[in-house]
C-alpha positions as semicolon CSV with decimal commas, in nm:
position;residue;x (nm);y (nm);z (nm)
1;M;-1,020;-0,886;-0,702
2;S;-0,647;-0,922;-0,652
3;M;-0,490;-1,265;-0,614
4;M;-0,241;-1,348;-0,341
5;T;0,015;-1,617;-0,410
6;R;-0,244;-1,878;-0,316
7;A;-0,528;-1,663;-0,197
8;K;-0,741;-1,366;-0,286
9;V;-0,698;-1,035;-0,111
10;V;-1,040;-0,878;-0,094
11;G;-1,185;-0,567;0,059
12;A;-1,417;-0,693;0,331
13;V;-1,728;-0,506;0,229
14;T;-2,052;-0,664;0,116
15;A;-2,162;-0,525;-0,217
16;A;-2,471;-0,708;-0,331
17;F;-2,450;-0,520;-0,657
18;V;-2,712;-0,595;-0,917
19;G;-2,549;-0,721;-1,233
20;G;-2,307;-0,968;-1,080
21;L;-2,044;-0,728;-0,945
22;G;-2,034;-0,934;-0,626
23;I;-1,779;-0,846;-0,361
24;A;-1,654;-0,487;-0,377
25;T;-1,278;-0,521;-0,357
26;A;-1,145;-0,188;-0,473
27;F;-0,873;-0,130;-0,214
28;E;-0,672;0,155;-0,353
29;M;-0,411;0,050;-0,043
30;P;-0,046;0,932;0,758
31;Q;-0,432;1,695;1,526
32;S;-0,683;1,760;1,696
33;S;-0,879;1,485;1,862
34;Y;-1,244;1,425;1,787
35;A;-1,294;1,150;2,044
36;Q;-1,253;1,341;2,369
37;A;-1,620;1,430;2,415
38;T;-1,837;1,378;2,719
39;R;-1,996;1,068;2,570
40;T;-1,675;0,899;2,460
41;V;-1,701;0,527;2,525
42;R;-1,488;0,463;2,830
43;A;-1,213;0,205;2,808
44;A;-1,305;-0,117;2,987
45;S;-1,085;-0,261;3,257
46;G;-1,160;-0,594;3,082
47;P;-0,944;-0,861;2,926
48;R;-0,590;-0,909;3,048
49;D;-0,294;-1,055;2,862
50;D;-0,166;-1,230;3,172
51;G;-0,392;-1,534;3,149
52;G;-0,689;-1,377;3,328
53;A;-1,038;-1,442;3,194
54;P;-1,109;-1,188;2,918
55;G;-1,415;-0,970;2,977
56;F;-1,529;-0,970;2,614
57;A;-1,890;-0,900;2,710
58;D;-1,795;-0,579;2,893
59;V;-1,584;-0,457;2,601
60;A;-1,853;-0,537;2,343
61;E;-2,121;-0,368;2,552
62;R;-1,917;-0,051;2,583
63;V;-1,797;-0,022;2,223
64;T;-2,087;-0,149;2,010
65;P;-2,309;0,161;2,058
66;A;-2,044;0,366;1,873
67;V;-2,036;0,122;1,578
68;V;-2,265;0,192;1,282
69;S;-2,401;0,000;0,986
70;I;-2,344;0,173;0,652
71;Q;-2,571;0,116;0,352
72;V;-2,464;0,264;0,019
73;E;-2,620;0,307;-0,323
74;K;-2,452;0,388;-0,651
75;D;-2,650;0,485;-0,955
76;A;-2,622;0,246;-1,245
77;P;-2,429;0,377;-1,547
78;K;-2,647;0,558;-1,795
79;R;-2,727;0,352;-2,100
80;T;-2,670;0,489;-2,444
81;T;-2,977;0,535;-2,658
82;A;-3,071;0,203;-2,813
83;R;-3,050;0,178;-3,187
84;R;-3,383;0,151;-3,362
85;P;-3,429;-0,184;-3,531
86;T;-3,405;-0,188;-3,907
87;N;-3,625;-0,367;-4,155
88;V;-3,928;-0,341;-3,927
89;P;-4,239;-0,479;-4,096
90;P;-4,496;-0,213;-4,187
91;G;-4,733;-0,138;-3,902
92;M;-4,494;-0,270;-3,633
93;E;-4,303;0,053;-3,569
94;E;-4,512;0,151;-3,265
95;F;-4,471;-0,199;-3,116
96;F;-4,091;-0,168;-3,115
97;N;-4,088;0,200;-3,018
98;Q;-4,269;0,135;-2,691
99;F;-3,974;-0,067;-2,564
100;Q;-3,705;0,187;-2,655
101;G;-3,518;0,307;-2,342
102;R;-3,753;0,135;-2,097
103;Q;-3,512;-0,118;-1,954
104;P;-3,499;-0,058;-1,577
105;R;-3,169;0,068;-1,432
106;Q;-3,144;-0,054;-1,073
107;P;-2,896;0,122;-0,842
108;M;-2,609;-0,087;-0,712
109;E;-2,619;-0,150;-0,338
110;G;-2,356;-0,235;-0,082
111;S;-2,295;-0,235;0,291
112;G;-2,013;-0,196;0,536
113;T;-1,926;-0,067;0,881
114;G;-1,799;0,248;1,045
115;F;-1,759;0,395;1,393
116;L;-1,833;0,733;1,548
117;I;-1,533;0,949;1,638
118;S;-1,718;1,264;1,747
119;P;-2,047;1,327;1,932
120;T;-2,159;1,549;1,643
121;G;-2,155;1,263;1,392
122;Y;-1,814;1,222;1,226
123;I;-1,768;0,857;1,128
124;L;-1,447;0,678;1,030
125;T;-1,469;0,400;0,770
126;N;-1,297;0,261;0,457
127;N;-1,277;0,445;0,129
128;H;-1,383;0,131;-0,055
129;V;-1,708;0,129;0,145
130;V;-1,826;0,484;0,068
131;G;-1,582;0,642;-0,177
132;D;-1,793;0,594;-0,492
133;A;-2,139;0,601;-0,334
134;D;-2,412;0,837;-0,454
135;R;-2,617;0,788;-0,138
136;I;-2,506;0,684;0,210
137;K;-2,733;0,572;0,494
138;V;-2,613;0,513;0,850
139;I;-2,796;0,294;1,102
140;L;-2,714;0,303;1,473
141;T;-2,752;0,014;1,717
142;D;-3,075;0,170;1,848
143;H;-3,215;0,155;1,491
144;R;-3,203;0,530;1,428
145;E;-3,131;0,603;1,063
146;Y;-2,946;0,900;0,913
147;S;-2,846;1,022;0,571
148;A;-2,471;1,078;0,563
149;K;-2,244;1,294;0,349
150;L;-1,889;1,223;0,245
151;I;-1,643;1,460;0,414
152;G;-1,327;1,328;0,254
153;K;-1,156;1,016;0,127
154;D;-0,801;0,894;0,075
155;P;-0,783;0,599;-0,169
156;T;-0,413;0,552;-0,096
157;T;-0,473;0,450;0,265
158;D;-0,834;0,332;0,210
159;V;-0,960;0,572;0,478
160;A;-1,273;0,787;0,450
161;V;-1,475;1,015;0,678
162;I;-1,853;1,062;0,654
163;K;-2,085;1,269;0,874
164;I;-2,439;1,252;1,004
165;D;-2,626;1,536;1,172
166;G;-2,645;1,454;1,540
167;S;-2,542;1,552;1,889
168;G;-2,449;1,366;2,203
169;L;-2,366;1,053;2,005
170;P;-2,149;0,780;2,162
171;T;-1,790;0,764;2,034
172;V;-1,502;0,518;2,050
173;A;-1,183;0,554;2,250
174;F;-0,853;0,531;2,061
175;G;-0,572;0,298;2,161
176;D;-0,205;0,281;2,063
177;D;-0,140;0,034;1,781
178;N;0,235;0,088;1,823
179;T;0,233;-0,075;2,168
180;A;-0,015;-0,351;2,077
181;R;0,156;-0,688;2,115
182;I;0,137;-0,998;1,901
183;G;-0,077;-1,252;2,083
184;S;-0,297;-0,990;2,253
185;W;-0,673;-1,038;2,250
186;V;-0,879;-0,827;2,009
187;L;-1,242;-0,796;1,904
188;A;-1,375;-0,720;1,556
189;I;-1,715;-0,549;1,549
190;G;-1,910;-0,502;1,229
191;N;-2,189;-0,608;0,998
192;P;-2,065;-0,919;0,815
193;L;-2,291;-1,076;0,554
194;G;-2,581;-0,856;0,664
195;L;-2,558;-0,972;1,026
196;D;-2,562;-0,632;1,193
197;F;-2,340;-0,555;1,492
198;T;-2,165;-0,889;1,510
199;V;-1,875;-0,931;1,756
200;T;-1,593;-1,179;1,693
201;A;-1,281;-1,243;1,901
202;G;-0,924;-1,341;1,823
203;I;-0,567;-1,232;1,874
204;I;-0,319;-1,011;1,697
205;S;-0,149;-1,267;1,475
206;A;0,120;-1,039;1,332
207;K;0,209;-0,673;1,284
208;G;0,374;-0,484;1,004
209;R;0,219;-0,698;0,735
210;G;0,278;-0,576;0,382
211;G;0,456;-0,695;0,074
212;P;0,326;-0,745;-0,281
213;Q;0,031;-0,964;-0,182
214;L;-0,123;-0,681;0,022
215;S;0,011;-0,363;-0,136
216;R;-0,029;-0,456;-0,503
217;P;-0,398;-0,360;-0,518
218;L;-0,301;-0,005;-0,424
219;E;-0,060;0,049;-0,715
220;N;0,089;0,341;-0,524
221;R;0,423;0,414;-0,365
222;Y;0,243;0,520;-0,046
223;A;0,070;0,183;-0,010
224;I;0,036;0,057;0,346
225;T;0,301;-0,192;0,451
226;D;0,206;-0,193;0,815
227;F;-0,121;-0,388;0,844
228;I;-0,226;-0,554;1,169
229;Q;-0,306;-0,920;1,106
230;T;-0,573;-1,088;1,319
231;D;-0,749;-1,425;1,333
232;A;-1,072;-1,267;1,460
233;A;-1,336;-1,362;1,204
234;I;-1,371;-1,088;0,941
235;N;-1,608;-1,126;0,649
236;P;-1,754;-0,910;0,371
237;G;-1,942;-0,633;0,550
238;N;-1,683;-0,591;0,827
239;S;-1,493;-0,332;0,624
240;G;-1,460;-0,003;0,808
241;G;-1,537;-0,154;1,147
242;P;-1,313;-0,126;1,453
243;L;-1,051;-0,371;1,572
244;V;-1,061;-0,326;1,948
245;N;-0,807;-0,420;2,214
246;A;-0,881;-0,575;2,553
247;R;-0,939;-0,233;2,707
248;G;-1,208;-0,143;2,456
249;E;-0,981;0,092;2,258
250;V;-0,976;0,097;1,879
251;I;-0,636;0,002;1,740
252;G;-0,728;-0,056;1,376
253;I;-0,987;-0,042;1,097
254;N;-1,079;-0,382;0,957
255;S;-1,018;-0,361;0,584
256;M;-0,905;-0,675;0,405
257;I;-0,917;-1,053;0,418
258;A;-0,697;-1,317;0,262
259;S;-0,915;-1,593;0,128
260;E;-0,961;-1,832;-0,163
261;T;-1,339;-1,799;-0,134
262;G;-1,386;-1,432;-0,049
263;Y;-1,499;-1,524;0,302
264;Y;-1,320;-1,573;0,635
265;S;-1,031;-1,818;0,616
266;G;-0,847;-1,719;0,931
267;Y;-0,661;-1,414;0,805
268;G;-0,783;-1,056;0,831
269;F;-0,599;-0,725;0,810
270;A;-0,661;-0,390;0,977
271;I;-0,523;-0,043;0,905
272;P;-0,338;0,085;1,215
273;I;-0,548;0,346;1,393
274;S;-0,254;0,587;1,426
275;L;-0,243;0,607;1,045
276;A;-0,622;0,622;1,007
277;K;-0,658;0,891;1,273
278;S;-0,389;1,109;1,116
279;V;-0,560;1,077;0,777
280;S;-0,907;1,148;0,917
281;D;-0,783;1,457;1,100
282;D;-0,649;1,595;0,772
283;L;-0,968;1,508;0,584
284;I;-1,184;1,686;0,841
285;A;-0,958;1,990;0,869
286;H;-0,844;2,030;0,507
287;G;-1,059;1,800;0,292
288;R;-0,744;1,623;0,177
289;V;-0,438;1,452;0,320
290;R;-0,120;1,655;0,363
291;R;0,131;1,373;0,330
292;A;0,495;1,430;0,427
293;V;0,756;1,253;0,215
294;L;1,129;1,187;0,218
295;G;1,134;1,153;-0,160
296;I;1,285;0,804;-0,173
297;Q;1,205;0,460;-0,310
298;I;1,279;0,195;-0,050
299;K;1,267;-0,176;0,017
300;E;1,344;-0,419;0,295
301;V;1,715;-0,483;0,340
302;T;1,837;-0,821;0,214
303;A;2,109;-1,046;0,355
304;E;2,342;-0,937;0,075
305;E;2,274;-0,567;0,140
306;A;2,327;-0,615;0,514
307;K;2,665;-0,772;0,441
308;A;2,766;-0,490;0,206
309;A;2,661;-0,230;0,464
310;Q;2,841;-0,425;0,739
311;L;2,528;-0,444;0,956
312;S;2,525;-0,664;1,265
313;S;2,179;-0,797;1,172
314;I;1,952;-0,812;0,870
315;A;1,742;-0,511;0,962
316;G;1,691;-0,176;0,797
317;V;1,558;-0,016;0,480
318;T;1,756;0,010;0,158
319;L;1,735;0,332;-0,043
320;G;1,685;0,217;-0,401
321;D;1,649;0,554;-0,570
322;F;1,504;0,901;-0,528
323;S;1,152;0,998;-0,627
324;N;1,032;1,336;-0,740
325;D;0,670;1,400;-0,645
326;G;0,532;1,633;-0,906
327;N;0,776;1,922;-0,931
328;T;0,915;1,869;-0,581
329;P;1,282;1,757;-0,577
330;S;1,370;1,474;-0,341
331;P;1,442;1,611;0,010
332;A;1,661;1,309;0,087
333;K;1,875;1,367;-0,221
334;A;1,915;1,732;-0,133
335;A;2,028;1,632;0,217
336;G;2,303;1,406;0,083
337;L;2,164;1,051;0,099
338;E;2,268;0,813;-0,180
339;P;2,117;0,505;-0,347
340;G;2,250;0,199;-0,166
341;D;2,237;0,363;0,177
342;V;2,068;0,150;0,442
343;I;1,848;0,357;0,673
344;I;1,889;0,228;1,028
345;A;1,723;0,502;1,236
346;I;1,500;0,806;1,207
347;D;1,476;1,066;1,482
348;G;1,672;0,826;1,701
349;A;1,418;0,543;1,662
350;P;1,562;0,219;1,514
351;V;1,432;0,129;1,167
352;D;1,408;-0,246;1,111
353;R;1,169;-0,256;0,815
354;V;0,974;-0,040;0,571
355;G;0,665;-0,023;0,793
356;T;0,866;0,118;1,082
357;L;1,002;0,401;0,869
358;Q;0,657;0,475;0,725
359;R;0,506;0,484;1,073
360;V;0,743;0,763;1,182
361;V;0,717;0,968;0,862
362;R;0,338;0,947;0,839
363;M;0,306;1,117;1,178
364;K;0,509;1,413;1,053
365;K;0,389;1,715;0,858
366;P;0,538;1,872;0,545
367;G;0,816;2,108;0,650
368;D;0,916;1,904;0,955
369;V;1,286;1,822;0,983
370;V;1,389;1,466;1,069
371;S;1,725;1,309;1,153
372;V;1,809;1,008;0,935
373;D;2,092;0,766;1,021
374;V;2,229;0,542;0,748
375;M;2,502;0,284;0,699
376;R;2,693;0,350;0,379
377;F;2,894;0,037;0,317
378;G;3,043;0,030;0,665
379;D;3,036;0,401;0,741
380;K;2,762;0,542;0,964
381;K;2,635;0,881;0,852
382;S;2,361;1,114;0,977
383;F;2,156;1,365;0,779
384;R;1,894;1,628;0,852
385;V;1,608;1,608;0,603
386;K;1,328;1,863;0,561
387;L;1,017;1,671;0,459
388;A;0,828;1,778;0,147
389;E;0,457;1,752;0,075
390;A;0,331;1,491;-0,168
391;P;0,091;1,612;-0,438
392;A;-0,277;1,562;-0,356
393;E;-0,314;1,294;-0,622
394;S;0,018;1,110;-0,628
395;T;0,081;0,848;-0,890
396;V;0,393;0,664;-0,991
397;A;0,495;0,774;-1,340
398;S;0,584;0,494;-1,577
399;A;0,653;0,478;-1,947
400;D;0,460;0,262;-2,189
401;R;0,597;-0,089;-2,200
402;A;0,796;-0,133;-2,517
403;T;0,794;-0,450;-2,721
404;P;1,100;-0,651;-2,614
405;P;1,369;-0,556;-2,866
406;D;1,584;-0,815;-3,035
407;G;1,906;-0,627;-2,961
408;A;2,002;-0,589;-3,326
409;D;2,173;-0,269;-3,436
410;K;2,105;-0,072;-3,755
411;D;2,299;-0,316;-3,971
412;G;2,111;-0,616;-3,828
413;V;2,417;-0,753;-3,651
414;K;2,372;-0,843;-3,285
415;P;2,628;-0,696;-3,043
416;L;2,880;-0,925;-2,879
417;A;2,737;-1,063;-2,553
418;V;2,966;-1,134;-2,259
419;S;2,873;-1,391;-1,996
420;S;2,981;-1,349;-1,635
421;G;2,979;-1,666;-1,432
422;K;3,050;-1,471;-1,114
423;L;2,748;-1,246;-1,153
424;G;2,529;-1,503;-1,324
425;V;2,424;-1,281;-1,615
426;T;2,499;-1,220;-1,979
427;V;2,548;-0,855;-2,072
428;E;2,595;-0,671;-2,399
429;P;2,641;-0,312;-2,517
430;I;2,340;-0,088;-2,566
431;T;2,277;-0,055;-2,937
432;D;2,107;0,236;-3,109
433;A;1,815;0,009;-3,198
434;F;1,770;-0,105;-2,838
435;A;1,794;0,249;-2,703
436;R;1,534;0,369;-2,951
437;E;1,285;0,085;-2,909
438;A;1,321;0,064;-2,529
439;R;1,309;0,443;-2,491
440;V;1,636;0,458;-2,299
441;P;1,694;0,818;-2,184
442;A;2,000;0,982;-2,337
443;T;2,146;1,030;-1,989
444;V;2,142;0,655;-1,914
445;K;2,465;0,477;-2,007
446;G;2,573;0,123;-1,927
447;V;2,544;-0,237;-2,041
448;R;2,224;-0,429;-2,106
449;V;2,135;-0,753;-1,926
450;S;2,029;-1,002;-2,193
451;D;2,009;-1,323;-1,989
452;V;2,007;-1,434;-1,624
453;D;2,128;-1,772;-1,496
454;I;1,839;-1,922;-1,297
455;A;2,086;-2,085;-1,057
456;S;2,272;-1,762;-0,977
457;G;2,237;-1,498;-0,708
458;A;2,114;-1,258;-0,976
459;R;1,791;-1,452;-1,024
460;G;1,496;-1,242;-0,914
461;K;1,715;-0,932;-0,887
462;L;1,830;-0,865;-1,242
463;F;1,613;-0,894;-1,552
464;D;1,653;-0,868;-1,927
465;S;1,491;-0,524;-1,917
466;D;1,770;-0,394;-1,693
467;I;2,069;-0,176;-1,773
468;I;2,367;-0,189;-1,536
469;T;2,486;0,171;-1,501
470;E;2,739;0,166;-1,216
471;V;2,916;-0,029;-0,945
472;V;2,815;0,120;-0,610
473;Y;3,004;-0,130;-0,392
474;P;3,286;-0,230;-0,345
475;R;3,410;0,124;-0,329
476;P;3,507;0,340;-0,504
477;R;3,178;0,405;-0,677
478;R;3,233;0,396;-1,052
479;A;3,036;0,410;-1,375
480;V;2,993;0,110;-1,605
481;R;2,998;0,197;-1,974
482;T;3,133;-0,123;-2,128
483;T;3,126;-0,495;-2,060
484;A;3,501;-0,475;-1,993
485;E;3,445;-0,221;-1,715
486;L;3,190;-0,449;-1,549
487;Q;3,421;-0,747;-1,577
488;A;3,708;-0,546;-1,426
489;A;3,493;-0,469;-1,121
490;L;3,414;-0,838;-1,081
491;N;3,772;-0,959;-1,113
492;G;3,868;-0,880;-0,755
493;L;3,565;-1,056;-0,603
494;N;3,545;-1,412;-0,476
495;A;3,258;-1,652;-0,424
496;G;3,046;-1,532;-0,131
497;D;3,139;-1,165;-0,172
498;V;2,870;-0,915;-0,264
499;I;2,847;-0,644;-0,526
500;T;2,599;-0,353;-0,535
501;L;2,498;-0,233;-0,879
502;G;2,309;0,073;-1,000
503;I;2,030;-0,039;-1,232
504;F;1,794;0,132;-1,476
505;N;1,488;-0,065;-1,586
506;V;1,360;0,022;-1,932
507;Q;1,007;-0,108;-1,874
508;T;0,936;0,098;-1,563
509;Q;1,175;0,379;-1,664
510;S;1,307;0,385;-1,309
511;A;1,639;0,341;-1,130
512;R;1,725;0,121;-0,831
513;V;2,016;-0,055;-0,666
514;E;2,059;-0,430;-0,626
515;T;2,310;-0,616;-0,410
516;I;2,403;-0,961;-0,541
517;R;2,609;-1,241;-0,391
518;I;2,895;-1,355;-0,613
519;G;2,900;-1,715;-0,732
520;G;3,178;-1,927;-0,873
521;N;3,365;-1,847;-1,192
C-alpha cells in the first residue's frame, strides 16, 4: 500500500485474502471498436450540465446491465516440506507423522468490477483485479455466472481484458474523456464492499491528475499522469468499474482512491477511457501493448524554466534527458531535440503539461511521425519525430545505490570545496575515490555537489548525489569541468536571473537538466 503525503493511495479492489493480505493495492500505474454491436447500451438523453434535473435513474438503468461482478481466486503458495521433529520419544513417531504436510492451504479470494465491451463477452477491467488470478468468475446483473479467461494485461496502465463465452450480451457506449468538463455529473457503478451493482453519483473534480502521489506505485516511466478525479463514492470492490457521464457513456475506469483508511474519503481516480480503450484494442489484437515513444524523460515546466525559455505563461513540458528503450535509440534525440527544450505543442495541439503530451502520443502507433514544437531559450523550433516502439516489458534501468562516499581521494585528503552563494550550493572536484565508489561513468565529467543551502533556489533541485556537467543556459552551452568554470558562468548573473544546468545523478545513474533562480552573493 503506497502512502500519499497524508493519505494512502490504494487500488479499489476488495481482496478478502485469507492470511491478512487485506486490500489488494498492487497498482503497477495508450482500432477497431468492440462496442458497436446491435446490443450496445444506448446513450441516455439524461443529465444536463446546464442546471437541469439529472436523470440518474435512466443512466443507471441503461448502463448497469453491461457491468459485471468479478470474483477471483489465487492459489496459496506451496509450502515447503516440514522438517521432521527431532528427539521424538520412542513410540511417538506415527503421532507426529500424521500431521506432516496436512495444514490446509486455502486459496486467496478477491473481487472487483468490469464492464462488457463486446456482445461476445470481452470485458474491460483493471490489471490489479485479475492480473494474478488463477481462476476468474464473472456474474451478470441477471445472476448468470461464467468462467472467464485472461486475454491480456498491461501492468503499466493497470488495464486488463478478460473474456466469457457468450453472445448477444449488452455492452457499454464509449464517451470522450478529452471533452469531459470539470464539474460535470458522473456515475460510478461497481461492487464496493460486496454490495453488487451499486451506483454512486458525483462530479468530475479534476482532470490530468498525476504526480508522485499517484504515479509512484507504478515505478515506471510510462506511469499514468492523466487520471480523472471524482467525488463519486468509490470503495474497495469498485476497481475496474465504469465512470459514466451524464449521457450514459463510459469516460473512465475506476481504479484508485486516496484515503487514510482504505475506504472512501471523497477522492477517487479513474483511468481515461481513451487510454484504456487503446490498450484493450492492442491486448485483444496482439496480446500485448504496442506503445509508441518519443524516447525522452520529461517533467512539468517550472517558473524558472519558463523564464529561461521566455514563455508567456508557465505551461509546457521540459525535456530533462533522452531515454533509450532497450536497444532503441531515442527518436527525439535523432530528430535534433536537446535537454532543456520546453515542448509547447505536438501535431499543432498545445502542450500545457505532461498528461497532455502523453494523451497525444499514446494514441499514436510506432512508426508514426509527429511534429514537435519547442522553445529553446527564446527560440522556437520545430522537429519531425518518428515514434519508436517501447519494449514489451519496459523498466527503468538504475544502478545499485552506492554507500555515500566521504569524498576523500587516495591520499585521504579531501578536495577543496567551493561555496557559491549565488547558486546556493557547495561544489568540489570529482576525486578518483568518489568516481570509483559512486560508479561515475568515465564519460561523465564535472563538479560534485557536496552541500545545498536549504534557503536557496537549489533546494529540492540539486542534491549531494549530483554532478554538475554543463551550463545549458545562459547561452552559449558550455561544459563544466572545474569549480572555476562553474563560478565563471555565475559571475555574470544577478539575483533573480536563472541558470539551467546539466546534471548527472550518481544514485540513479541518469542525466537531467535543472533550472535554478539565482540568489544573492
